[in-house]
BAFI-3210 file (N, C-alpha, C; in Angstrom, 3 decimals, decimal comma, padded with zeros to 6 digits):
// residues 262
n [1|2|3|4|5|6|7|8|9|10|11|12|13|14|15|16|17|18|19|20|21|22|23|24|25|26|27|28|29|30|31|32|33|34|35|36|37|38|39|40|41|42|43|44|45|46|47|48|49|50|51|52|53|54|55|56|57|58|59|60|61|62|63|64|65|66|67|68|69|70|71|72|73|74|75|76|77|78|79|80|81|82|83|84|85|86|87|88|89|90|91|92|93|94|95|96|97|98|99|100|101|102|103|104|105|106|107|108|109|110|111|112|113|114|115|116|117|118|119|120|121|122|123|124|125|126|127|128|129|130|131|132|133|134|135|136|137|138|139|140|141|142|143|144|145|146|147|148|149|150|151|152|153|154|155|156|157|158|159|160|161|162|163|164|165|166|167|168|169|170|171|172|173|174|175|176|177|178|179|180|181|182|183|184|185|186|187|188|189|190|191|192|193|194|195|196|197|198|199|200|201|202|203|204|205|206|207|208|209|210|211|212|213|214|215|216|217|218|219|220|221|222|223|224|225|226|227|228|229|230|231|232|233|234|235|236|237|238|239|240|241|242|243|244|245|246|247|248|249|250|251|252|253|254|255|256|257|258|259|260|261|262]
n.u [043,605|044,778|047,126|048,725|050,030|052,449|053,545|056,349|058,099|061,362|064,038|063,090|061,181|058,620|055,983|056,721|059,404|062,816|063,380|061,209|059,835|058,321|056,665|055,976|054,403|054,489|052,908|054,074|056,608|056,135|056,384|059,570|059,549|057,093|057,404|059,271|057,769|055,806|057,409|058,312|055,880|055,248|057,251|059,104|062,258|062,932|061,289|060,365|060,118|058,970|059,057|057,971|060,215|060,462|061,890|062,830|062,982|062,788|064,114|063,860|064,894|063,838|064,562|062,937|063,946|065,810|066,761|068,405|071,408|071,583|069,797|069,356|067,359|064,923|065,040|064,922|062,344|060,845|061,265|060,052|057,364|056,806|057,174|055,453|053,041|052,264|052,410|054,694|056,525|059,102|062,258|064,443|064,809|065,486|066,754|067,035|069,104|070,441|072,820|073,613|072,830|070,845|070,226|067,734|066,946|064,962|065,526|066,590|064,396|062,560|064,034|065,113|067,535|069,853|071,933|074,604|077,002|080,232|081,950|085,085|086,230|088,351|091,037|091,089|092,053|090,722|088,398|088,361|086,118|084,333|084,167|083,323|080,814|079,470|079,463|081,512|084,409|086,690|087,969|088,519|089,245|088,830|087,070|086,345|083,843|081,192|080,072|081,166|082,821|082,926|084,810|084,452|085,072|083,256|080,087|078,187|078,756|078,113|075,316|074,484|074,836|074,174|073,914|074,883|072,957|072,844|075,493|076,642|075,591|077,202|079,357|080,828|079,643|077,570|076,448|077,016|078,321|078,507|080,208|080,638|082,184|080,449|077,746|075,950|075,989|077,963|078,819|077,657|075,761|075,113|073,528|073,773|072,266|071,854|072,455|071,186|068,601|067,786|067,926|068,536|068,839|067,087|067,874|070,327|070,771|072,478|074,735|075,989|077,331|079,792|080,485|080,560|082,831|084,908|084,494|084,515|087,146|088,507|087,485|087,857|085,839|083,454|080,762|078,420|076,568|074,482|073,414|071,520|070,735|069,109|066,900|064,978|065,438|067,000|067,759|070,353|071,768|074,844|077,009|080,215|081,153|083,526|083,734|083,696|081,240|078,515|076,360|073,334|071,022|067,652|064,564|061,140|058,181|054,735|053,225|051,302|048,857|047,620|046,113|047,256|046,084|046,105]
n.v [071,995|069,041|067,368|064,542|064,288|063,240|063,105|062,131|060,689|060,280|058,015|057,106|054,882|055,417|057,928|061,448|061,422|061,347|062,763|064,894|064,727|066,009|064,267|064,100|062,547|062,749|062,912|064,143|066,681|069,674|073,299|074,645|076,872|076,606|074,179|075,011|076,915|075,307|073,769|075,803|076,522|074,151|074,179|072,454|070,783|069,437|068,918|066,338|065,358|063,056|061,434|058,846|057,114|055,093|052,149|053,262|056,110|059,634|061,935|064,726|067,283|069,796|072,442|074,882|077,112|076,551|074,330|071,222|069,190|066,654|064,603|062,699|061,875|062,548|060,990|058,441|058,675|058,954|056,460|054,845|055,672|054,769|051,967|051,318|052,718|053,095|050,699|049,617|046,941|046,130|044,991|046,601|050,017|052,463|055,659|058,529|061,262|064,561|063,896|061,610|058,098|056,726|054,101|052,274|049,766|047,102|046,111|044,104|043,662|045,679|047,865|050,330|050,476|052,701|053,353|055,237|057,523|057,673|060,274|061,544|063,190|066,055|067,280|070,579|073,990|075,654|078,132|081,640|082,617|080,472|078,507|080,157|080,955|078,565|078,207|076,901|076,177|074,907|072,524|069,205|068,867|070,009|069,213|068,915|068,524|068,913|069,992|071,521|069,593|069,402|068,134|067,007|066,006|065,383|064,203|065,428|068,149|068,572|068,123|070,347|072,561|075,830|077,399|080,434|081,273|083,213|084,044|081,582|081,295|082,740|081,287|079,642|077,025|074,116|073,172|072,779|070,238|068,966|066,705|063,829|061,144|058,359|058,771|056,711|055,560|054,694|057,088|060,477|063,261|066,676|068,841|071,819|074,143|076,945|078,424|077,194|077,471|075,925|075,835|073,919|070,549|067,619|064,914|064,155|062,489|062,686|063,985|061,958|060,577|061,678|061,719|058,996|057,751|059,118|058,350|055,561|055,013|056,146|054,711|052,118|050,519|048,931|048,964|051,064|052,417|055,141|058,354|061,290|064,691|067,339|068,504|066,916|063,677|061,140|057,809|055,921|053,271|052,604|051,617|050,865|049,594|049,468|050,034|052,575|053,532|054,353|052,733|053,584|053,148|053,037|053,414|054,392|056,394|057,017|060,164|061,897|061,946|063,439|066,024|068,372|071,438|073,239]
n.w [-057,033|-055,537|-053,482|-052,009|-048,688|-046,341|-042,977|-041,386|-038,717|-038,668|-037,908|-035,494|-033,521|-032,841|-032,886|-032,267|-031,763|-033,009|-036,270|-037,858|-041,136|-044,070|-046,630|-050,003|-052,504|-056,052|-059,275|-061,440|-061,867|-060,057|-060,475|-059,494|-057,778|-056,536|-055,202|-053,332|-051,911|-050,717|-049,024|-047,357|-046,190|-044,849|-042,933|-041,774|-041,113|-043,449|-046,560|-048,625|-052,023|-054,434|-057,653|-059,691|-061,815|-064,168|-063,096|-060,817|-058,556|-058,809|-056,581|-054,426|-052,098|-049,828|-047,644|-045,462|-046,778|-048,865|-051,596|-051,082|-051,402|-050,302|-048,084|-045,319|-043,374|-044,558|-046,812|-045,689|-044,597|-046,963|-048,197|-046,276|-046,492|-049,101|-048,787|-046,599|-046,783|-049,446|-050,709|-051,981|-053,315|-053,832|-052,577|-052,444|-052,848|-055,326|-055,581|-057,538|-057,287|-056,495|-055,382|-056,627|-057,188|-054,652|-052,377|-050,649|-048,398|-047,027|-043,713|-040,867|-038,033|-038,554|-039,381|-041,748|-044,243|-045,470|-048,219|-048,623|-050,127|-048,655|-046,865|-046,367|-043,630|-043,301|-041,357|-040,096|-039,404|-036,541|-037,081|-036,266|-033,753|-033,956|-031,860|-029,793|-030,765|-030,576|-027,882|-026,600|-024,676|-025,502|-027,950|-029,119|-031,768|-035,201|-038,130|-041,673|-044,146|-046,177|-044,002|-040,905|-038,480|-035,180|-032,679|-029,425|-025,984|-023,976|-023,429|-021,788|-021,896|-024,563|-024,492|-023,091|-024,704|-025,964|-028,611|-030,401|-032,870|-034,866|-035,043|-035,818|-038,366|-040,015|-040,870|-043,604|-044,338|-044,797|-042,370|-038,796|-037,009|-033,782|-031,827|-029,693|-027,819|-026,245|-023,888|-023,675|-026,148|-029,085|-030,210|-029,848|-031,120|-032,012|-034,360|-036,150|-038,286|-039,187|-041,459|-043,567|-042,879|-040,715|-037,474|-035,386|-036,125|-035,425|-036,123|-038,387|-041,099|-043,351|-042,317|-041,001|-042,945|-042,954|-040,237|-039,457|-040,856|-039,460|-036,699|-036,882|-037,597|-035,413|-033,189|-033,936|-035,009|-037,144|-037,124|-035,719|-033,014|-032,714|-031,516|-032,033|-031,312|-029,395|-027,301|-028,563|-029,776|-031,852|-033,043|-034,572|-036,531|-037,796|-040,426|-041,788|-044,601|-046,030|-048,711|-049,684|-049,015|-046,765|-044,561|-043,322|-040,899|-039,665|-037,786|-038,566|-038,128|-038,626|-038,400|-039,517|-042,096|-044,949|-046,976|-049,301|-050,447|-053,343]
ca.u [044,521|045,091|048,194|048,812|051,204|052,703|054,575|056,948|059,197|062,438|064,990|062,360|060,235|057,281|055,848|057,240|060,848|063,546|063,347|060,049|059,967|057,146|056,903|054,904|054,507|053,958|052,832|055,070|057,177|055,577|057,435|060,480|059,124|055,978|057,978|059,885|056,716|055,197|058,359|058,260|054,622|055,360|058,115|059,902|063,634|062,967|060,157|060,848|059,209|059,484|058,299|058,427|060,960|060,720|062,061|063,394|062,256|063,537|063,878|064,435|064,673|063,817|064,345|062,038|064,552|066,638|066,887|069,687|071,965|071,467|069,107|069,169|066,123|063,805|065,146|064,362|060,896|060,277|061,261|059,043|056,057|056,633|057,036|054,407|051,788|051,919|052,394|055,869|056,875|060,532|063,058|065,412|064,363|066,559|066,387|067,935|069,176|071,577|074,027|073,747|071,818|070,789|069,418|067,184|066,461|064,372|066,485|066,051|063,722|061,849|064,929|065,379|068,962|070,189|073,294|075,023|078,451|080,971|082,767|086,192|086,493|089,737|091,346|091,317|092,218|089,463|088,329|088,060|084,730|083,469|083,914|082,528|079,437|078,887|079,475|082,532|085,687|087,759|087,553|089,596|089,675|087,816|087,176|085,419|083,386|080,298|079,830|082,212|082,640|083,646|084,915|084,719|085,260|082,283|078,701|077,410|078,963|077,315|073,901|074,199|075,147|073,159|074,684|074,436|072,678|073,192|076,944|076,943|075,160|078,229|080,393|080,478|079,461|076,159|076,056|078,065|078,050|079,340|080,094|081,421|081,988|079,717|076,342|075,167|076,144|079,359|079,025|076,451|075,977|074,097|073,827|073,193|072,330|071,117|072,724|070,210|067,262|067,460|068,816|069,026|068,171|067,128|068,711|070,792|071,384|073,577|075,925|076,657|078,235|081,104|080,751|080,869|084,237|085,764|084,371|084,915|088,612|088,976|087,071|088,182|084,583|082,813|079,326|078,318|075,259|074,615|072,236|071,657|069,657|069,122|065,664|064,386|066,545|066,746|068,801|070,808|072,780|075,642|078,057|081,193|081,533|084,854|083,643|083,428|079,847|078,066|075,004|072,698|069,749|066,796|063,128|060,332|056,809|053,813|052,527|050,176|048,593|046,575|046,006|047,619|045,227|046,847]
ca.v [070,852|068,444|066,375|063,855|064,600|062,436|063,588|060,922|060,886|059,385|057,626|056,873|053,777|055,881|059,373|062,446|061,276|061,446|063,998|064,893|065,158|065,903|063,485|064,373|061,849|063,513|062,246|064,855|067,767|071,018|074,320|074,702|077,912|076,068|073,195|075,747|077,535|074,253|073,459|076,936|076,429|073,012|074,661|071,368|070,893|068,986|068,360|065,508|065,090|062,055|061,108|057,569|057,200|053,710|051,248|054,027|057,342|060,882|062,424|066,035|067,694|071,242|073,054|076,029|078,214|076,160|072,927|070,706|068,111|065,341|064,585|061,318|061,525|062,631|059,801|057,347|058,893|058,677|055,006|054,281|055,931|053,858|050,597|051,071|053,420|053,084|049,330|049,231|045,552|045,860|044,925|047,695|051,181|053,268|057,063|059,382|062,517|065,444|063,248|060,323|057,097|056,286|052,896|051,993|048,390|046,609|045,421|043,315|044,324|046,860|048,944|050,607|050,723|053,598|053,184|056,573|057,679|058,169|061,475|061,509|064,546|066,490|068,164|071,972|074,912|076,186|079,562|082,567|082,838|079,295|077,930|081,124|080,887|077,328|078,212|075,955|076,733|074,253|071,363|068,258|069,102|070,414|068,535|069,531|068,044|070,039|070,503|071,458|068,594|069,826|066,967|067,288|064,767|065,195|064,282|066,347|069,477|068,574|068,238|071,663|073,648|076,806|078,200|081,706|080,864|084,300|083,947|080,362|081,435|083,453|080,361|079,211|075,585|073,765|073,103|072,510|069,082|068,838|065,277|063,347|059,720|058,011|059,114|055,498|055,125|054,819|058,536|061,303|064,431|067,686|069,457|073,155|074,592|078,198|078,947|076,602|077,678|074,923|076,138|072,617|069,404|066,533|063,817|064,503|061,292|063,023|064,324|060,724|060,123|062,189|061,350|057,567|057,481|059,609|057,559|054,180|054,969|056,454|053,681|050,796|049,795|049,027|049,148|051,999|052,861|056,588|059,147|062,713|065,577|068,066|068,145|065,818|062,806|059,957|056,807|055,372|052,218|052,948|050,655|051,275|048,313|049,499|050,201|053,980|053,809|054,268|052,217|054,299|052,455|053,573|053,198|055,567|056,287|057,973|061,114|062,561|061,721|064,385|066,566|069,773|072,061|074,287]
ca.w [-057,121|-054,245|-053,472|-050,725|-047,880|-045,152|-042,068|-040,826|-037,772|-039,081|-036,876|-034,259|-033,667|-032,510|-033,098|-031,320|-031,625|-034,264|-037,048|-038,748|-042,526|-044,929|-047,845|-050,964|-053,792|-057,174|-060,579|-062,247|-061,081|-059,991|-060,600|-058,351|-056,834|-055,754|-054,289|-052,225|-051,103|-049,913|-047,955|-046,425|-045,449|-043,929|-041,855|-041,210|-041,599|-044,835|-047,298|-049,727|-053,124|-055,368|-058,860|-060,248|-063,069|-064,533|-061,962|-059,697|-058,221|-058,696|-055,223|-054,125|-050,711|-049,624|-046,336|-045,668|-047,527|-050,011|-051,975|-050,621|-052,212|-049,671|-046,792|-044,900|-042,677|-045,492|-047,675|-044,896|-044,520|-048,283|-048,383|-045,373|-047,102|-050,230|-048,296|-045,598|-047,074|-050,864|-051,200|-052,768|-053,026|-054,016|-051,352|-052,507|-053,601|-055,904|-055,717|-058,317|-056,543|-056,806|-054,859|-057,280|-056,836|-053,262|-052,248|-049,325|-048,373|-045,791|-042,878|-039,762|-036,914|-039,009|-039,787|-043,150|-044,399|-046,572|-048,736|-049,026|-050,295|-047,483|-047,038|-045,412|-043,116|-043,247|-040,236|-040,473|-038,286|-036,013|-037,413|-035,179|-033,411|-034,051|-030,532|-029,031|-031,261|-030,068|-026,423|-026,153|-024,239|-026,257|-028,721|-029,420|-033,138|-036,163|-039,419|-042,621|-045,447|-046,426|-042,653|-039,893|-037,434|-033,985|-031,803|-028,022|-025,230|-022,901|-023,905|-020,955|-022,472|-025,789|-024,157|-022,507|-025,632|-026,363|-029,567|-030,969|-034,240|-035,774|-035,247|-036,567|-039,761|-040,776|-041,338|-044,956|-044,417|-044,717|-040,971|-037,811|-036,156|-032,592|-031,555|-028,550|-027,545|-025,028|-023,761|-023,847|-027,531|-029,512|-030,213|-029,870|-031,969|-032,297|-035,659|-036,244|-039,675|-039,436|-042,801|-044,485|-042,344|-039,697|-036,350|-034,924|-036,739|-034,442|-036,626|-039,727|-041,672|-044,255|-041,540|-040,585|-043,997|-042,546|-038,846|-039,308|-041,147|-038,365|-035,480|-037,157|-037,525|-034,047|-032,238|-034,444|-035,171|-038,444|-036,886|-034,609|-032,532|-032,609|-031,191|-032,321|-030,925|-028,136|-026,596|-029,340|-030,176|-032,655|-032,955|-035,841|-036,583|-038,976|-040,766|-042,790|-045,191|-046,629|-050,167|-049,970|-048,710|-045,377|-044,408|-042,220|-040,682|-038,613|-037,848|-038,877|-037,623|-039,231|-037,537|-040,171|-043,524|-045,293|-048,331|-049,559|-051,445|-054,041]
c.u [044,819|046,181|048,307|050,110|051,251|053,714|055,067|058,072|060,267|063,445|064,328|061,369|058,806|057,203|056,407|058,710|061,506|063,363|062,154|060,401|058,607|057,548|055,703|055,175|053,857|053,885|053,858|055,511|056,355|056,696|058,279|060,033|057,979|056,471|058,592|058,838|056,025|056,113|058,390|057,004|054,654|056,209|058,752|061,317|063,751|061,570|060,728|059,736|059,807|058,488|058,846|059,096|061,362|060,765|062,632|062,523|063,235|063,132|064,589|064,043|064,756|063,706|063,321|062,618|065,303|066,434|068,285|070,100|071,742|070,737|068,803|067,802|064,918|063,857|064,564|062,840|060,221|060,197|060,197|057,636|055,805|056,400|055,745|053,051|051,332|052,097|053,560|056,353|058,362|061,233|064,073|064,840|065,585|066,029|067,465|067,932|070,335|072,883|074,236|072,647|071,962|069,854|068,974|066,573|065,825|065,440|065,793|065,364|063,055|062,725|064,918|066,829|069,216|071,653|073,719|076,532|079,088|081,753|083,844|086,479|087,991|089,944|091,657|091,534|090,855|089,397|087,943|086,554|083,851|083,150|083,056|081,062|078,719|078,741|080,455|083,795|086,834|087,164|088,765|090,139|088,507|088,112|086,133|085,102|082,495|079,818|081,162|081,841|083,538|083,631|085,260|084,734|084,130|080,858|077,822|077,560|078,141|075,842|073,537|074,404|073,923|073,821|074,052|074,215|072,991|074,684|077,305|076,607|076,207|079,312|079,931|080,532|077,967|075,665|077,256|077,602|079,019|079,129|081,051|081,218|081,098|078,270|075,429|075,225|077,629|079,740|077,672|076,780|074,813|074,526|073,046|073,367|071,602|071,342|071,744|068,808|066,827|068,405|069,400|068,174|068,223|068,001|069,049|071,513|072,582|074,849|076,698|077,493|079,657|081,472|081,199|082,308|085,184|085,708|084,762|086,433|089,090|088,669|087,427|086,964|084,052|081,309|079,167|076,866|075,380|073,297|072,532|070,476|069,905|067,916|064,989|065,510|066,064|067,960|069,086|071,737|073,538|076,753|078,944|081,724|082,887|084,860|083,362|082,001|079,630|076,640|074,417|071,295|068,971|065,362|062,445|058,911|055,953|053,189|051,249|050,090|047,430|046,675|046,434|046,720|045,942|045,907]
c.v [070,345|067,383|065,789|064,227|063,668|063,176|062,396|061,311|059,836|059,200|057,563|055,746|054,195|057,387|060,196|062,242|061,453|062,788|063,967|065,395|065,062|065,149|063,666|063,605|062,691|062,632|062,841|066,073|069,051|072,031|074,407|075,727|077,413|075,002|073,893|076,389|076,503|073,891|074,565|076,853|075,272|073,360|073,519|071,478|070,428|068,593|067,614|065,320|063,976|061,814|059,785|057,809|055,785|052,819|051,951|055,253|058,510|061,545|063,753|066,432|069,220|071,545|074,178|077,142|077,799|074,679|072,447|069,500|066,726|065,493|063,147|061,038|061,610|061,520|058,597|057,458|058,574|057,183|054,360|054,493|054,965|052,427|050,390|051,709|053,276|051,712|048,918|047,841|045,247|045,805|046,059|048,804|051,949|054,685|057,784|060,770|063,364|064,891|061,865|059,365|056,698|055,081|052,718|050,598|048,078|045,841|044,624|044,213|045,628|048,035|049,106|051,043|051,555|053,440|054,520|056,587|058,248|059,428|061,475|062,921|064,823|067,451|069,568|072,789|075,443|077,677|080,401|082,693|081,611|078,717|078,873|081,072|079,635|077,331|077,214|076,690|076,156|073,100|070,480|068,473|069,522|069,737|069,140|068,600|069,171|070,654|070,699|070,352|068,981|068,646|067,434|065,963|064,434|065,294|065,203|067,784|069,617|068,819|069,640|072,824|074,519|077,783|079,546|081,451|081,964|084,250|082,713|080,511|082,134|082,532|079,679|077,684|075,304|073,789|072,798|071,354|069,118|067,423|064,854|061,844|059,526|058,428|057,923|054,926|055,154|056,282|059,227|062,623|065,405|068,425|070,753|073,675|075,885|078,764|078,395|076,625|076,695|075,154|074,876|071,523|068,241|065,359|064,117|063,299|061,623|063,392|063,074|060,105|060,625|061,749|059,898|057,247|057,956|058,663|056,096|054,035|055,185|055,321|052,270|049,919|049,981|049,225|049,975|052,309|054,340|057,206|060,588|063,464|066,282|067,651|066,942|064,988|061,677|059,059|056,226|054,185|052,426|051,927|051,222|050,000|048,303|049,650|051,639|054,396|053,768|053,735|052,831|053,729|053,101|053,152|054,484|055,318|057,371|058,863|061,625|062,108|062,618|064,858|068,016|070,290|073,253|075,072]
c.w [-055,719|-054,402|-052,066|-050,009|-046,678|-044,280|-041,265|-039,884|-038,062|-037,959|-035,498|-034,509|-033,353|-032,729|-031,936|-030,994|-032,976|-034,940|-037,999|-040,146|-043,195|-046,189|-048,766|-052,244|-054,895|-058,420|-061,542|-061,452|-061,192|-060,199|-059,322|-057,318|-055,961|-054,782|-053,074|-051,332|-050,213|-048,746|-046,908|-045,562|-044,450|-042,712|-041,070|-041,759|-043,039|-045,313|-048,492|-050,746|-053,975|-056,494|-059,386|-061,598|-063,465|-063,303|-060,734|-059,451|-058,255|-057,383|-055,019|-052,704|-050,609|-048,131|-046,525|-046,538|-048,782|-050,346|-051,597|-051,451|-051,624|-048,343|-046,428|-044,321|-043,600|-046,535|-046,959|-044,831|-045,852|-048,536|-047,509|-045,942|-048,254|-049,758|-047,516|-045,924|-048,523|-051,505|-052,067|-052,345|-053,202|-052,657|-051,281|-053,383|-054,105|-056,129|-056,526|-057,690|-057,038|-056,266|-055,477|-056,849|-055,375|-053,190|-050,801|-049,373|-047,033|-045,019|-041,786|-038,750|-037,321|-039,411|-041,301|-043,269|-045,642|-046,935|-049,344|-049,294|-049,034|-047,855|-045,953|-044,904|-043,003|-042,081|-040,755|-039,208|-037,836|-036,312|-036,208|-034,996|-033,414|-032,677|-029,687|-029,465|-030,771|-028,545|-025,840|-025,723|-025,045|-027,043|-028,962|-030,822|-034,001|-037,496|-040,346|-043,774|-045,973|-045,117|-041,938|-038,897|-036,268|-033,007|-030,392|-027,267|-024,275|-023,437|-023,062|-021,447|-023,753|-025,476|-023,685|-023,474|-025,915|-027,335|-029,882|-032,460|-035,251|-036,075|-036,065|-038,041|-040,627|-041,321|-042,625|-045,080|-044,341|-043,281|-040,098|-036,943|-034,987|-032,068|-030,456|-028,411|-026,323|-025,055|-023,940|-025,255|-027,881|-029,672|-030,286|-030,566|-031,825|-033,562|-035,786|-037,671|-039,950|-040,833|-043,827|-043,893|-041,282|-038,512|-035,738|-035,537|-035,754|-034,862|-038,083|-040,320|-042,527|-043,506|-041,131|-041,699|-043,751|-041,134|-038,714|-039,721|-040,053|-037,171|-035,703|-037,049|-036,091|-033,066|-032,689|-034,623|-036,588|-038,323|-035,620|-034,297|-032,172|-032,159|-031,526|-031,749|-029,613|-027,322|-027,250|-029,929|-031,071|-032,650|-034,340|-035,590|-037,884|-039,172|-041,855|-043,444|-045,891|-048,131|-050,567|-049,704|-047,206|-045,392|-043,149|-042,061|-039,550|-038,804|-038,300|-038,402|-038,256|-038,156|-038,202|-041,619|-043,912|-046,720|-048,325|-050,665|-052,053|-054,954]
res [m|q|i|e|i|f|q|v|d|a|f|s|a|k|p|f|g|g|n|p|a|a|v|i|p|l|e|s|w|l|p|d|a|l|l|q|r|i|a|e|e|n|n|l|s|e|t|a|y|f|v|r|n|g|e|s|y|d|l|r|w|f|t|p|t|v|e|v|d|l|c|g|h|a|t|l|a|s|a|w|v|l|f|e|q|l|g|e|q|r|e|v|l|r|f|n|t|r|s|g|e|l|r|v|s|r|g|a|e|g|l|l|a|m|d|f|p|a|k|q|p|l|a|v|e|i|p|a|g|l|l|e|a|l|g|l|a|s|a|r|g|l|y|r|t|d|d|y|i|v|v|i|d|d|p|a|v|l|a|a|l|q|p|d|f|v|a|l|s|r|f|d|v|r|g|i|a|v|t|a|p|g|g|g|f|d|f|v|t|r|w|f|g|p|r|v|g|v|n|e|d|p|v|t|g|s|a|h|t|s|l|v|p|y|w|a|e|r|l|g|l|a|r|l|r|c|e|q|g|g|t|r|k|g|q|l|v|c|e|l|p|g|n|g|r|v|i|i|s|g|h|a|a|l|y|l|r|g|t|v|t|l]
***
């Protein structure tokens, strides 16, 4: 059995930037265990699979170790494959997911715009050991949705972080986002997810469903330019339209197109 596979660098206008995702179109669903084994073999932060379902697509995302409820960069990569490689003519794609219906539309200047539900982060107490695991002496505050959001003031401190991933994996959250204003953007972020098998994710679209509401309120902006990553970085344009949604836009670039033999 052979199936087609694409590797797409999401949130980057050219290869070798942003966040790579594998995208595998399917005629029908394979067994879950096989989907997980393929994702493990790909060894990327996410492998996305989609199956056409009438006028929409059913979409699922797998890290090398688990299936996840929401992934932004692999959604962007999937939409890019449909638009640019598989000849999809619709202006708006609808994906059925574990997080509800997600829509991706063609935007200006080659951007693809994803319409995701916003998540309002809540301020919480900083648990013992979290700052030490990140290598931080202090933080402005800590917020929580499905991630911890650690807010600091200096983008240079963010860039220099070298976390203890074993220690971070003990915290019962999907991941830990550390974020700061500036760095040439409205805000910059790094995201660490050892608990879900991804020590550092270059660009985490889903994390911005929580980051954008925080920064939009703090900065008084409805449209924000963002960058995420450590050694490897990607760029996003995010908007908060005020309807409980976040619009997350970015470019994507093809790195690889090939065949998986099963």
